[in-house]
C-alpha positions as a printed Julia matrix, in Angstrom:
363×3 Matrix{Float64}:
 109.08   83.07   51.85
 106.61   83.05   54.76
 103.32   84.74   53.79
 100.63   86.36   55.9
  98.14   83.61   54.94
 100.56   80.68   55.68
  98.57   78.4    58.05
 101.52   77.52   60.26
 102.68   81.15   60.44
  99.21   82.42   61.49
  98.59   79.72   64.04
 101.85   80.21   65.99
 100.74   80.96   69.57
 103.72   83.29   70.38
 104.74   86.53   68.71
 107.0    85.82   65.68
 108.89   88.28   63.51
 110.69   87.51   60.31
 113.75   89.83   59.74
 115.8    90.5    56.66
 119.65   90.64   56.56
 119.67   94.19   57.93
 117.3    93.36   60.83
 114.37   94.99   59.26
 110.9    93.52   59.83
 109.65   91.58   56.9
 106.64   89.92   58.35
 104.83   89.6    61.7
 102.36   86.94   62.64
  98.99   87.75   64.26
 100.32   87.13   67.74
 103.19   89.48   66.98
 100.77   92.12   65.75
  99.06   91.87   69.21
 102.33   92.09   70.98
 103.51   95.14   69.06
  99.95   96.59   69.13
 100.22   97.39   65.36
  99.7    95.71   61.96
 102.29   93.81   59.98
 101.8    96.26   57.15
 102.56   99.24   59.42
 105.94   97.83   60.64
 107.17   96.26   57.41
 110.63   97.58   56.6
 111.1    99.06   60.12
 114.29   98.19   61.94
 113.28   95.63   64.67
 115.23   97.46   67.44
 113.06  100.51   66.81
 110.02   98.45   67.71
 111.39   96.18   70.45
 113.13   97.24   73.53
 115.09   94.33   75.0
 116.89   94.64   78.31
 120.02   92.9    77.01
 122.78   93.57   74.52
 121.57   91.45   71.67
 122.99   93.04   68.47
 126.43   91.2    68.62
 124.93   87.85   69.61
 122.33   88.3    66.94
 124.86   88.97   64.21
 127.03   85.97   65.37
 123.97   83.74   65.07
 123.49   84.95   61.54
 127.13   84.57   60.58
 127.27   81.02   62.09
 123.9    80.04   60.62
 122.98   78.81   64.12
 120.07   79.36   66.49
 120.32   81.61   69.51
 118.45   81.38   72.79
 118.03   84.27   75.31
 116.17   83.61   78.45
 114.81   85.91   81.21
 114.91   89.26   79.53
 112.44   92.19   79.66
 110.9    92.94   76.28
 108.77   95.97   75.63
 107.42   97.98   72.75
 107.6   101.51   74.2
 103.86  101.67   74.38
 103.35   99.6    77.54
 105.2    97.92   80.37
 107.74   95.25   79.34
 107.12   91.55   79.84
 109.6    88.99   81.11
 110.32   86.74   78.05
 112.43   84.09   76.53
 113.74   84.71   72.95
 114.42   82.27   70.27
 116.29   83.32   67.14
 116.95   81.07   64.19
 118.17   81.42   60.63
 115.57   80.84   57.85
 116.56   77.92   55.65
 116.79   79.01   51.96
 116.7    82.72   52.83
 120.28   83.84   53.42
 120.65   86.46   56.08
 116.91   86.19   57.15
 116.22   85.39   60.83
 113.11   84.26   62.6
 112.58   85.89   66.14
 110.14   84.13   68.5
 109.12   85.89   71.7
 107.68   83.79   74.54
 106.35   85.76   77.47
 107.1    83.64   80.5
 106.28   85.98   83.53
 102.57   85.42   82.91
 102.85   81.8    83.9
 105.32   82.39   86.68
 103.94   85.66   87.97
 100.29   84.75   88.06
 101.2    84.67   91.81
 100.04   88.3    91.75
  96.58   86.89   91.3
  96.85   83.44   92.69
  99.22   83.96   95.59
  96.76   86.71   96.67
  94.1    84.07   96.66
  96.07   81.76   98.99
  97.86   84.4   101.03
  94.7    86.46  101.35
  92.8    83.5   102.55
  95.05   82.82  105.37
  95.99   86.43  106.27
  92.54   87.84  105.95
  90.92   84.82  107.59
  93.04   85.39  110.63
  92.49   89.21  110.4
  88.65   88.8   110.18
  88.7    86.67  113.39
  90.9    89.25  115.15
  88.8    92.12  113.85
  85.68   90.63  115.35
  87.39   90.06  118.66
  89.02   93.36  118.87
  86.05   95.53  118.02
  84.23   94.53  121.14
  86.88   95.69  123.75
  87.51   98.76  121.64
  83.83   99.73  122.07
  84.38   99.31  125.81
  87.57  101.49  125.79
  85.78  104.16  123.81
  82.86  104.23  126.23
  85.16  104.33  129.29
  87.13  107.24  127.84
  83.95  109.17  127.17
  82.7   108.61  130.71
  86.12  109.74  132.08
  85.91  112.93  130.0
  82.79  113.87  131.82
  84.75  114.54  135.05
  87.99  115.87  133.67
  89.29  119.37  133.48
  89.45  121.01  130.08
  93.19  120.66  129.8
  92.94  116.83  130.31
  90.21  116.31  127.74
  92.9   116.13  125.01
  93.95  112.7   126.3
  90.55  111.15  126.37
  89.71  112.76  122.93
  92.86  111.06  121.61
  91.76  107.68  123.03
  88.3   108.0   121.46
  89.55  109.18  117.98
  92.27  106.54  117.77
  89.83  103.82  118.84
  87.4   104.88  116.19
  90.19  104.92  113.56
  91.12  101.39  114.48
  87.5   100.25  114.29
  87.36  101.76  110.71
  90.38   99.79  109.73
  88.95   96.57  111.19
  85.75   97.14  109.23
  87.83   97.41  106.08
  89.43   94.12  106.89
  86.04   92.55  107.33
  84.87   93.99  104.03
  87.92   92.54  102.26
  87.02   89.03  103.56
  83.28   89.44  102.55
  83.77   90.22   98.91
  81.29   87.89   97.06
  82.21   85.87   93.98
  81.8    87.89   90.8
  78.54   87.55   88.85
  80.06   87.1    85.47
  78.53   88.5    82.38
  79.41   90.38   79.13
  80.84   93.74   80.18
  81.71   96.8    78.14
  84.87   97.86   79.87
  84.59  101.46   78.37
  81.28  101.83   80.12
  82.98  100.82   83.4
  85.86  103.2    82.82
  83.59  106.03   82.07
  81.6   105.51   85.3
  84.79  105.46   87.29
  86.19  108.55   85.41
  83.02  110.56   86.1
  82.94  109.61   89.73
  86.71  110.47   90.19
  86.56  113.92   88.6
  83.56  114.96   90.82
  85.55  113.78   93.89
  89.0   112.75   94.75
  90.41  113.38   91.28
  89.01  116.94   90.83
  92.54  118.31   90.38
  93.59  115.58   87.89
  93.51  115.52   84.1
  92.15  112.13   83.03
  92.75  111.09   79.4
  90.74  108.41   77.58
  92.87  106.47   75.18
  90.49  103.58   74.09
  90.44  100.95   71.41
  86.92  101.52   69.98
  86.84   97.97   68.51
  87.46   96.26   71.9
  85.09   93.42   72.36
  83.08   92.68   75.53
  84.85   91.31   78.57
  83.78   88.49   80.84
  83.35   90.09   84.2
  81.29   91.64   86.98
  80.76   95.27   86.06
  80.32   96.49   89.64
  83.43   94.69   91.0
  85.5    95.9    88.04
  84.25   99.45   88.76
  85.42   99.08   92.32
  88.9    98.06   91.1
  89.23  100.92   88.61
  88.05  103.39   91.19
  90.65  102.21   93.55
  93.39  102.51   90.99
  92.27  106.05   90.08
  92.25  107.02   93.76
  95.77  105.67   94.27
  96.97  107.58   91.15
  95.33  110.79   92.45
  96.88  110.45   95.85
 100.26  109.74   94.38
 100.08  113.02   92.41
  99.36  115.12   95.52
  97.75  118.51   95.7
  99.46  119.77   92.51
  97.44  117.49   90.27
  98.69  115.34   87.44
  97.66  113.32   84.45
  96.04  109.92   84.42
  95.65  108.01   81.14
  93.0   105.29   80.77
  94.23  103.02   77.99
  92.61   99.95   76.51
  93.76   97.63   73.81
  93.56   94.04   72.52
  96.55   91.75   72.88
  95.75   88.38   71.28
  98.9    86.64   72.41
  98.45   87.22   76.14
  97.88   83.97   78.01
  98.42   82.82   81.66
  98.49   79.44   83.29
  96.17   79.04   86.17
  96.63   76.38   88.81
  98.79   74.2    86.61
  96.06   73.88   83.99
  95.94   74.96   80.35
  96.91   78.5    79.47
  93.91   80.9    79.62
  93.65   83.65   77.06
  93.39   87.18   78.47
  93.34   89.5    75.54
  91.49   92.53   76.89
  93.87   95.08   78.41
  93.06   97.95   80.7
  95.93  100.27   81.75
  95.7   103.07   84.37
  98.79  105.17   83.84
  99.86  108.16   86.02
 102.75  110.55   85.95
 103.35  110.48   89.74
 106.58  109.74   91.58
 106.25  106.01   91.32
 106.15  103.22   93.85
 108.78  103.06   96.62
 111.17  100.39   95.38
 111.18   98.42   98.67
 107.5    97.67   98.34
 107.02   97.48   94.58
 107.29   93.64   94.45
 104.75   93.17   97.25
 102.27   95.93   96.43
  99.36   93.52   95.89
  99.9    91.77   99.25
  97.52   92.61  102.14
  98.74   95.39  104.53
 101.54   96.67  102.19
 101.16  100.4   101.51
 103.3   103.14  100.16
 101.36  105.91  102.0
 101.98  106.95  105.56
  98.38  106.36  106.72
  97.5   103.7   104.11
  95.91  100.43  105.1
  97.47   98.33  102.42
  94.09   96.7   101.6
  93.0    98.54   98.47
  95.35   96.99   96.0
  95.19   93.58   97.76
  91.36   93.76   97.21
  91.79   94.81   93.61
  94.07   91.82   93.03
  91.66   89.42   94.72
  88.79   90.63   92.6
  90.82   90.33   89.38
  92.01   86.94   90.44
  88.37   85.83   91.03
  87.75   86.86   87.42
  90.55   84.56   86.35
  92.34   87.69   85.23
  95.75   89.15   85.9
  96.93   92.4    87.35
 100.37   93.81   87.3
 102.26   97.03   87.77
 105.31   98.64   86.24
 106.63  101.75   88.02
 109.3   104.36   87.58
 109.41  108.06   88.58
 106.97  109.87   86.23
 105.2   106.75   84.93
 103.35  104.03   86.84
 101.24  101.56   84.93
  98.67   99.3    86.53
  97.58   96.76   83.9
  94.5    94.52   84.1
  94.15   91.55   81.71
  90.68   90.03   81.3
  89.06   87.2    79.34
  86.75   87.92   76.53
  83.09   87.19   76.84
  81.81   84.14   74.99
  80.16   85.01   71.62
  76.73   83.73   72.75
  76.91   85.81   75.9
  78.01   88.9    73.95
  75.19   88.51   71.45
  72.61   88.2    74.22
  73.9    91.31   75.81
  73.71   93.21   72.47
  70.09   92.02   71.94
  69.12   93.16   75.48
  70.8    96.5    74.99
């Protein structure tokens, strides 16, 4: 029988669950505890399908593998736990030698390697799109200033009933200038100054700012893991990202208000592959969850791309900027959205021990 102290069992890099002949959980490795966000002791004896939500009819195939004493492979399925957005995974199921009826279930999240494009494609796409936009912004602002000035001069000699037209020219020109300035700001974001960051301090600063301003009608719930270690990041840039996510959630709720939940937890098994290199551990998780109507389906897959927006007057730069910042942190940002529940999830690396200790001493 596999034990919790078995070296091979504890060192498995992917979530692994040992199930008995009735599909009840017997043992979970440390990576599996991180995936389920609970301890092996807490789920021992629990039916596995009460803890894992798999977007595929597995029960019959699972039983067939047990009956035939043969392994089963299931690729490209969404696996969730009910507590957070599902991940795109491959599953491997194999009978345990010497333990009749017992099965070993391995869960390999694969979207993290394939869908890092939400961070990395933003880097490459943003470089080209925003590079061109910056150049255009610089060139367009000068003639716009001339158009605005000309409209203001014209208004001095017009009758009152004609002033509406020149006022429209001036106001729309100023609106375009404001948009162009946002484009320039996007391209001018500096590289993060990485240090050991207490993400709960960042979340608290963002929450206080939000409830005094744009989220005054919202209820913001703090659901934090108090044992969360320090993250490797730039506190000011992370604050900018969280404020942007809170603002989006508030605007999605509308004037009636709604509920936003700030959720943090530690997921030891989460890794991404950056630029074809080795997998990078991103165990610190921050989720901004709202109960709004959800993202429009037609833009959900492109929401982190520049100039994609679900709001009528949105610029489509806020989430693209957030993705760029998180990408510069070698982190990962994703979204899962359905009516009544939209989850923006940020995954960050942990600060090195020596950096964390220095921060504690200075504090």
